[in-house]
C-alpha positions in Angstrom: 150.5 149.2 13.8 152.3 152.1 12.1 153.1 152.3 8.4 156.7 151.7 9.2 155.8 148.5 11.1 153.7 147.4 8.1 156.5 148.1 5.7 159.0 146.2 7.9 156.7 143.1 8.0 156.2 143.2 4.2 159.8 143.4 3.6 160.5 140.4 5.9 158.0 138.2 4.3 158.6 139.3 0.6 162.4 139.5 0.4 164.4 136.4 0.2 167.3 136.0 2.7 169.9 135.7 -0.2 169.9 135.7 -4.0 169.8 132.3 -5.4 172.5 131.5 -8.0 171.3 131.1 -11.5 171.5 127.5 -12.8 173.6 126.9 -15.8 170.8 125.7 -17.8 169.1 129.1 -17.2 172.2 131.1 -18.0 173.1 130.3 -21.6 176.1 132.6 -21.5 177.9 130.6 -18.7 180.5 128.1 -19.8 180.9 126.4 -16.4 179.5 126.6 -12.9 180.2 129.9 -11.4 181.5 131.4 -14.6 181.8 135.2 -14.5 183.6 135.7 -17.7 182.2 137.7 -20.5 184.3 136.6 -23.4 182.9 133.9 -26.0 184.5 130.5 -25.7 186.6 130.8 -28.7 188.0 134.2 -27.8 188.9 132.8 -24.4 190.9 130.1 -26.1 192.9 132.7 -28.1 193.6 134.6 -24.9 194.9 131.3 -23.3 196.9 130.5 -26.4 198.6 133.9 -26.2 199.5 133.2 -22.5 200.6 129.6 -23.2 202.7 130.2 -26.3 205.5 132.4 -27.1 204.0 133.5 -30.4 200.8 133.3 -32.3 201.4 133.1 -36.0 198.9 134.0 -38.7 200.5 131.5 -41.0 200.4 128.6 -38.6 197.1 129.6 -36.7 195.0 131.3 -39.3 191.6 130.8 -37.3 193.1 132.1 -34.0 194.8 134.9 -35.7 191.5 136.0 -37.3 189.8 135.9 -33.9 192.7 137.8 -32.3 192.4 140.6 -34.8 188.6 140.8 -34.6 188.8 140.9 -30.8 192.1 142.6 -30.3 190.9 145.4 -28.0 189.2 143.0 -25.6 192.1 140.6 -25.4 194.5 143.5 -24.9 192.3 144.6 -22.1 192.4 141.3 -20.3 196.2 141.1 -20.7 196.7 144.6 -19.4 194.8 143.6 -16.3 197.6 141.3 -15.7 200.4 143.9 -16.4 201.0 142.2 -19.7 201.2 144.0 -23.1 200.1 142.5 -26.4 202.2 143.2 -29.5 200.7 142.5 -32.9 203.1 142.7 -35.9 200.8 142.8 -38.8 203.5 143.0 -41.4 205.0 139.6 -40.2 201.7 138.1 -39.1 203.0 137.6 -35.5 201.5 138.4 -32.1 203.3 138.0 -28.8 203.2 139.3 -25.2 205.6 141.4 -23.1 205.8 141.9 -19.4 205.1 145.5 -18.4 207.8 146.9 -16.2 207.9 150.3 -14.6 210.0 152.2 -12.2 207.1 154.3 -11.1 204.6 151.5 -10.6 204.8 148.4 -8.4 204.3 145.7 -11.0 204.1 142.1 -10.0 206.1 140.0 -12.6 204.0 137.3 -14.3 206.3 136.6 -17.2 210.0 135.9 -16.7 212.9 136.3 -19.2 215.1 133.3 -19.6 218.4 133.5 -21.5 219.0 131.2 -24.4 221.9 128.8 -24.0 225.1 129.3 -25.8 224.3 126.7 -28.4 220.8 128.0 -29.0 222.4 131.5 -29.4 224.8 130.3 -31.9 222.0 128.4 -33.9 219.8 131.6 -33.9 222.7 133.7 -35.2 223.2 131.3 -38.1 219.5 131.1 -39.0 219.1 134.9 -38.8 222.1 135.4 -41.1 220.8 132.9 -43.6 217.3 134.5 -43.4 218.7 138.0 -43.9 220.9 136.8 -46.9 218.0 135.0 -48.6 215.6 137.9 -48.0 218.1 140.4 -49.5 218.5 138.1 -52.5 214.6 138.1 -53.0 214.2 134.5 -52.1 210.6 133.9 -50.9 211.6 131.4 -48.1 214.9 130.6 -46.4 215.7 127.0 -45.8 218.6 125.0 -44.1 219.6 121.5 -43.5 220.5 120.3 -40.1 223.9 119.2 -41.3 224.9 122.6 -42.6 223.7 124.2 -39.3 225.8 121.8 -37.3 228.9 122.3 -39.6 228.8 126.2 -39.1 227.8 126.2 -35.4 230.4 123.6 -34.3 233.3 125.7 -35.5 232.5 128.1 -32.6 232.8 125.4 -29.8 236.0 125.1 -27.9 237.5 121.9 -26.5 236.4 123.0 -23.1 232.7 122.8 -24.3 232.9 119.0 -24.2 233.2 116.2 -26.6 232.1 116.6 -30.3 229.3 114.3 -29.7 228.0 116.4 -26.7 228.4 119.4 -28.9 226.3 117.9 -31.6 223.6 116.9 -29.2 223.6 120.5 -27.9 223.1 121.8 -31.4 220.4 119.3 -32.2 218.6 120.1 -28.9 218.8 123.7 -29.7 217.3 123.1 -33.3 214.5 121.0 -31.7 213.5 123.7 -29.3 213.4 126.5 -32.0 211.2 124.1 -34.0 208.8 123.8 -31.0 208.7 127.6 -30.6 207.8 128.0 -34.2 210.9 129.9 -35.2 211.8 127.1 -37.8 209.5 124.5 -39.2 210.7 121.0 -40.3 209.4 120.4 -43.8 211.1 117.1 -44.4 213.5 115.1 -42.3 216.4 117.3 -41.4 215.2 120.2 -43.6 213.8 123.3 -42.0 212.2 126.5 -43.2 213.2 129.6 -41.3 210.1 131.7 -40.4 209.8 135.5 -40.0 209.7 135.0 -36.3 213.5 135.0 -36.4 213.5 138.7 -37.0 211.4 139.2 -33.9 213.6 137.1 -31.7 216.8 138.5 -33.1 216.8 142.1 -34.2 219.2 143.3 -36.7 221.1 145.2 -34.0 221.4 142.2 -31.7 222.6 140.2 -34.7 225.4 142.7 -35.3 226.5 142.5 -31.7 226.6 138.7 -31.8 228.4 138.6 -35.1 231.0 141.0 -33.7 231.4 138.8 -30.7 231.7 135.7 -33.0 234.4 137.5 -35.1 236.3 138.4 -32.0 236.3 134.8 -30.7 237.4 133.6 -34.1 240.3 136.0 -34.1 241.3 135.1 -30.5 241.3 131.4 -31.7 243.6 132.1 -34.6 246.0 134.0 -32.4 246.1 131.4 -29.6 249.1 129.2 -29.1 248.3 125.7 -30.3 244.8 126.7 -31.3 243.4 126.1 -27.9 241.1 128.9 -26.6 238.9 129.1 -23.4 235.4 129.8 -24.8 233.8 132.9 -23.5 230.1 133.3 -22.9 228.0 134.8 -25.7 226.2 138.1 -25.1 222.9 137.4 -23.4 219.7 137.3 -25.5 216.6 136.2 -23.8 214.0 133.8 -25.2 211.3 136.5 -24.6 208.6 136.8 -22.1 207.3 133.4 -21.1 205.0 132.4 -18.2 
């Protein structure tokens, strides 16, 4: 028997046919069967929160914010693998995600833009205006009552937008959605604090465009015969990148 034959026989008897998987109890880093992830459990949760939510706020989620800052480079890497960009606004204490888009690269779209409804846009404009006014005056926090939001926003609806009751429901629905997104926070029944997220959602430039549109709509209404005007659609703003 040659040395080659002996080596072959030794390989056949000593080498297993396959590599046996490591049991979870023998792999302390695994979080579940077949786990190939390398992030700690709490960091993975922050990554999931970034994908689930529109924003991550330092004020509302201090523990998750701290983990995000500590592991920002790793979380950014995981998001970049999905063609998603992480934006961290330290001055406002806000983090959010953006879909990467490129004319030079074929990018599969994971996050999609969805336009705000007309009622939501009008509520956002009012909230942003109040926030800007209070900030300029040096007020620490801007607050609004649901009644004052309704009173202002309803003046921009036309008869073709439905009954007054349906218009009020649209405004209340818009407020509820913005509350869920963390743009406003209900402190007591019907009383909301406007958070710094409003500046991220509605930039100063977009606010000016929308205010111009509202002024033009109001002027058209004043000039119309009998005061009846067909409402035009507002300039599109999107609710940002959502899964």
